[in-house]
C-alpha positions as CSV (number, residue, x, y, z in Angstrom):
1,M,-69.6,-15.3,-29.0
2,S,-67.2,-13.3,-25.8
3,D,-64.0,-11.4,-26.9
4,I,-60.7,-12.8,-25.4
5,I,-58.9,-9.3,-25.9
6,E,-61.2,-5.8,-26.0
7,L,-59.0,-2.5,-26.4
8,K,-60.6,0.5,-25.8
9,K,-60.2,4.2,-27.2
10,I,-56.2,3.4,-26.6
11,T,-54.1,6.1,-27.7
12,V,-50.4,4.9,-27.5
13,M,-47.4,7.4,-27.9
14,V,-43.3,7.1,-29.2
15,M,-42.3,11.0,-27.8
16,D,-44.5,13.2,-29.7
17,Y,-45.0,10.7,-32.8
18,T,-48.4,9.5,-32.0
19,V,-48.4,5.5,-33.3
20,L,-52.3,4.4,-32.0
21,S,-55.2,7.1,-31.8
22,E,-57.8,6.2,-29.9
23,L,-57.9,2.9,-31.3
24,S,-61.0,0.2,-30.1
25,V,-61.4,-3.3,-31.6
26,A,-62.5,-6.6,-29.8
27,F,-61.0,-9.7,-30.5
28,P,-63.4,-13.1,-30.6
29,E,-62.7,-15.6,-28.1
30,G,-61.7,-18.7,-29.9
31,E,-60.6,-17.4,-33.5
32,V,-57.6,-16.4,-35.1
33,T,-57.7,-13.1,-36.3
34,C,-54.6,-11.5,-38.0
35,I,-53.3,-8.5,-37.8
36,V,-52.2,-6.4,-41.1
37,G,-52.0,-3.3,-42.8
38,K,-48.7,-1.3,-44.1
39,A,-45.4,-1.1,-42.8
40,G,-45.9,1.5,-40.2
41,S,-49.4,1.2,-39.4
42,G,-49.2,0.3,-36.1
43,K,-49.6,-3.7,-36.1
44,S,-46.9,-4.6,-34.3
45,T,-47.7,-1.7,-31.4
46,L,-51.7,-3.0,-31.2
47,L,-50.3,-6.3,-31.1
48,K,-47.5,-5.6,-28.1
49,A,-50.6,-3.6,-26.6
50,A,-53.3,-6.1,-26.8
51,A,-50.9,-8.6,-24.9
52,G,-49.8,-5.8,-22.3
53,L,-46.3,-5.4,-23.3
54,V,-47.0,-1.9,-24.4
55,I,-48.8,0.2,-22.1
56,P,-51.2,3.1,-23.8
57,Q,-51.1,6.5,-22.5
58,W,-55.0,6.9,-22.4
59,G,-57.7,4.0,-23.1
60,Q,-57.7,0.5,-21.7
61,V,-57.2,-2.9,-22.5
62,F,-59.3,-5.6,-21.2
63,F,-58.5,-9.5,-21.1
64,R,-61.9,-11.6,-20.9
65,G,-63.1,-8.7,-19.5
66,K,-60.4,-7.3,-17.0
67,D,-58.8,-4.5,-17.1
68,L,-55.2,-5.2,-17.8
69,G,-54.1,-2.2,-15.7
70,R,-56.2,-3.4,-12.7
71,M,-54.9,-6.5,-12.4
72,N,-52.8,-7.6,-8.9
73,S,-50.3,-9.9,-9.1
74,V,-52.2,-13.0,-8.7
75,E,-54.5,-12.1,-11.8
76,E,-51.7,-10.4,-13.4
77,L,-49.5,-14.1,-13.2
78,N,-53.0,-16.1,-14.4
79,F,-53.0,-13.8,-17.5
80,R,-49.1,-14.5,-18.7
81,K,-49.5,-18.6,-18.5
82,K,-52.9,-18.0,-20.2
83,A,-51.6,-15.7,-23.3
84,A,-48.0,-16.1,-24.8
85,F,-46.0,-14.0,-27.2
86,G,-44.3,-14.6,-30.0
87,F,-42.0,-12.0,-31.3
88,Q,-40.9,-10.7,-34.5
89,D,-37.0,-11.1,-33.5
90,A,-37.2,-14.5,-31.9
91,A,-36.3,-12.0,-28.6
92,L,-34.5,-14.3,-26.9
93,W,-31.9,-14.0,-24.2
94,A,-28.4,-14.0,-25.9
95,N,-26.5,-14.9,-22.5
96,Q,-28.6,-17.7,-21.5
97,S,-28.5,-21.8,-23.3
98,I,-31.2,-22.4,-25.1
99,Y,-32.3,-24.9,-22.6
100,N,-32.6,-22.0,-20.2
101,N,-34.5,-19.7,-22.6
102,L,-37.2,-22.1,-22.6
103,S,-37.0,-22.9,-19.4
104,L,-37.5,-19.5,-17.7
105,P,-40.5,-18.6,-19.0
106,M,-41.9,-21.9,-17.1
107,V,-40.1,-20.8,-13.6
108,L,-41.3,-17.3,-13.8
109,H,-44.4,-17.5,-14.8
110,N,-45.7,-21.5,-13.3
111,P,-43.2,-21.5,-10.4
112,G,-45.1,-24.3,-9.3
113,L,-43.8,-26.9,-12.3
114,S,-41.1,-29.4,-11.3
115,K,-38.2,-30.1,-13.0
116,T,-39.3,-33.1,-14.4
117,E,-42.9,-31.7,-16.1
118,S,-40.6,-28.5,-17.3
119,D,-38.1,-30.8,-18.8
120,R,-40.8,-32.7,-20.3
121,R,-42.3,-29.5,-21.7
122,I,-39.4,-28.3,-23.2
123,K,-38.5,-31.5,-25.0
124,M,-42.3,-31.9,-26.0
125,A,-41.6,-28.2,-27.6
126,V,-38.7,-28.3,-29.3
127,Q,-39.8,-31.9,-31.4
128,T,-42.5,-29.9,-32.6
129,V,-40.9,-27.1,-34.0
130,G,-38.4,-29.6,-35.5
131,Y,-35.6,-27.6,-33.8
132,N,-32.5,-31.0,-33.6
133,E,-29.9,-28.8,-32.2
134,G,-28.8,-28.8,-28.7
135,L,-30.0,-26.9,-26.2
136,A,-26.6,-25.9,-24.8
137,F,-26.2,-24.2,-28.2
138,R,-27.2,-20.3,-27.2
139,P,-28.8,-17.9,-29.6
140,A,-26.1,-16.4,-31.5
141,D,-24.8,-20.2,-32.9
142,L,-28.0,-20.4,-34.2
143,S,-29.8,-19.4,-38.0
144,M,-32.5,-16.4,-37.2
145,G,-35.0,-19.2,-38.4
146,E,-33.5,-21.4,-35.6
147,Q,-33.9,-18.7,-33.6
148,K,-38.0,-18.2,-34.6
149,L,-38.1,-21.8,-34.3
150,I,-36.8,-21.3,-30.4
151,S,-39.8,-18.1,-30.1
152,L,-42.1,-20.4,-31.1
153,A,-41.2,-23.5,-28.8
154,R,-41.1,-21.3,-25.5
155,A,-44.5,-19.3,-26.2
156,L,-46.2,-23.0,-26.5
157,I,-44.6,-24.0,-23.3
158,L,-46.7,-23.1,-20.6
159,E,-49.5,-24.2,-23.1
160,P,-51.4,-21.1,-23.6
161,E,-54.9,-20.2,-24.2
162,L,-54.1,-17.3,-26.1
163,L,-51.1,-16.9,-28.8
164,F,-49.8,-13.7,-29.6
165,L,-47.5,-14.0,-33.2
166,D,-45.4,-11.0,-35.0
167,E,-44.7,-11.9,-38.2
168,P,-44.4,-15.6,-37.5
169,T,-43.3,-17.3,-41.0
170,A,-40.5,-14.2,-41.5
171,S,-36.7,-15.9,-42.3
172,L,-38.0,-19.8,-42.8
173,D,-37.6,-21.6,-45.3
174,E,-40.7,-23.5,-47.1
175,D,-40.4,-26.7,-44.7
176,S,-40.4,-24.7,-41.2
177,V,-43.1,-22.5,-42.5
178,D,-44.7,-25.5,-43.3
179,R,-44.5,-27.5,-39.7
180,L,-45.3,-23.9,-38.2
181,I,-49.0,-23.4,-39.8
182,N,-49.4,-26.9,-39.0
183,I,-48.8,-26.0,-35.5
184,L,-50.8,-23.4,-36.1
185,K,-53.8,-25.2,-37.0
186,N,-53.6,-28.2,-34.5
187,F,-53.9,-25.3,-31.8
188,K,-56.5,-23.9,-33.6
189,T,-58.8,-27.5,-33.7
190,Q,-57.9,-27.6,-29.8
191,G,-60.6,-24.3,-29.6
192,R,-57.8,-21.8,-28.5
193,S,-57.4,-17.8,-29.8
194,M,-54.3,-16.6,-31.9
195,I,-53.8,-12.8,-32.9
196,I,-51.1,-12.9,-35.6
197,V,-49.4,-10.2,-37.8
198,S,-49.1,-11.0,-40.8
199,H,-48.8,-10.6,-44.2
200,D,-48.1,-13.9,-45.1
201,G,-51.2,-14.6,-47.7
202,R,-50.7,-18.7,-47.6
203,L,-50.8,-18.5,-43.4
204,I,-54.3,-16.1,-44.0
205,A,-55.9,-18.1,-46.1
206,E,-55.2,-20.9,-44.0
207,L,-55.9,-19.7,-40.8
208,A,-57.3,-16.8,-40.4
209,D,-61.3,-16.5,-39.4
210,R,-61.0,-12.6,-39.2
211,L,-58.9,-10.0,-40.3
212,C,-58.0,-6.6,-38.9
213,V,-56.7,-3.9,-41.2
214,V,-54.8,-0.9,-39.8
215,A,-54.0,2.1,-41.2
216,Q,-52.4,5.0,-39.5
217,G,-52.5,4.2,-36.3
218,S,-56.8,3.4,-36.7
219,I,-59.0,0.9,-37.4
220,A,-59.8,0.6,-41.3
221,G,-61.8,-2.5,-41.3
222,F,-62.2,-5.8,-39.0
223,G,-64.0,-8.8,-40.9
224,T,-63.4,-11.8,-42.7
225,V,-61.2,-12.0,-45.4
226,D,-64.0,-11.6,-47.9
227,Q,-65.6,-8.6,-46.0
228,V,-62.5,-6.7,-45.9
229,A,-60.5,-7.8,-49.3
230,P,-61.6,-3.9,-50.7
231,L,-58.7,-2.7,-48.0
232,L,-56.2,-4.8,-48.6
233,G,-53.5,-4.4,-51.1
234,G,-53.2,-5.7,-54.5
235,D,-50.7,-7.7,-53.8
236,L,-51.6,-9.1,-50.4
237,M,-55.0,-10.2,-51.6
238,R,-53.6,-12.0,-54.7
239,R,-51.1,-13.8,-52.3
240,I,-54.1,-15.0,-50.7
241,R,-55.9,-16.5,-53.4
242,Q,-53.2,-17.8,-54.4
243,A,-52.9,-20.4,-51.2
244,R,-56.1,-20.8,-51.5
245,S,-56.2,-22.2,-54.9
246,R,-53.3,-24.0,-54.5
247,A,-55.2,-25.6,-51.5
248,D,-58.2,-26.2,-53.6
249,G,-55.0,-27.6,-56.1
250,I,-56.0,-25.2,-58.5
251,D,-52.9,-22.8,-60.1
252,D,-53.9,-19.1,-60.8
253,S,-50.3,-18.0,-60.2
254,K,-51.1,-16.5,-63.2
255,G,-54.1,-14.2,-62.3
256,G,-57.1,-15.8,-62.0
257,T,-60.1,-14.5,-60.5
């Protein structure tokens, strides 16, 4: 199996603080890998480094064998067409309408796309995520949950082959979580790749092929849920088991084995 993203001995520092230290990990193509770990372990920084949004001081990041740091402008544009990022805080442009928030990525990363096709994709994206409000609104007019849905729509609108998501279920109500997980399941059945930072037991139970466990800026483990279970906190493992049991029609919320 080939790797879609590989990080080789990357170090990321903020001021004098080392966030990631000589970290190496490879993410298989066509799979869903969830990055887990305690708060402050470096999970989100790892995700952003893998997506080329944070530049490591040392080390290399590869997309299908190509070094992101050595890509020319054409290669980088191609990467941005194939990979999309959904931010934990939505990261929408506050001074732009929802329509512009959705259309600008296509203008930047797919400039040859017609307005007709762009509008079609916008319509499909908002329908997919279940956003029913006006496109003329600005982010401040929306709840954080609605902003997260628009952020997901923006990530999906380029029809990427690789999706990076940072805590996608945070701030969503139960119905929105249901919809999001179903969207991501459909994305997975298309053979596309996802790298997701999450502590949501249900998302991990229903989507993850592998877990990447981060601790103190390093990789503590990488494998299936069962393979890395000893490295997971008891609370997270309990939520994963409960989600698995609910999916099987069994309630072990009172502490099954």
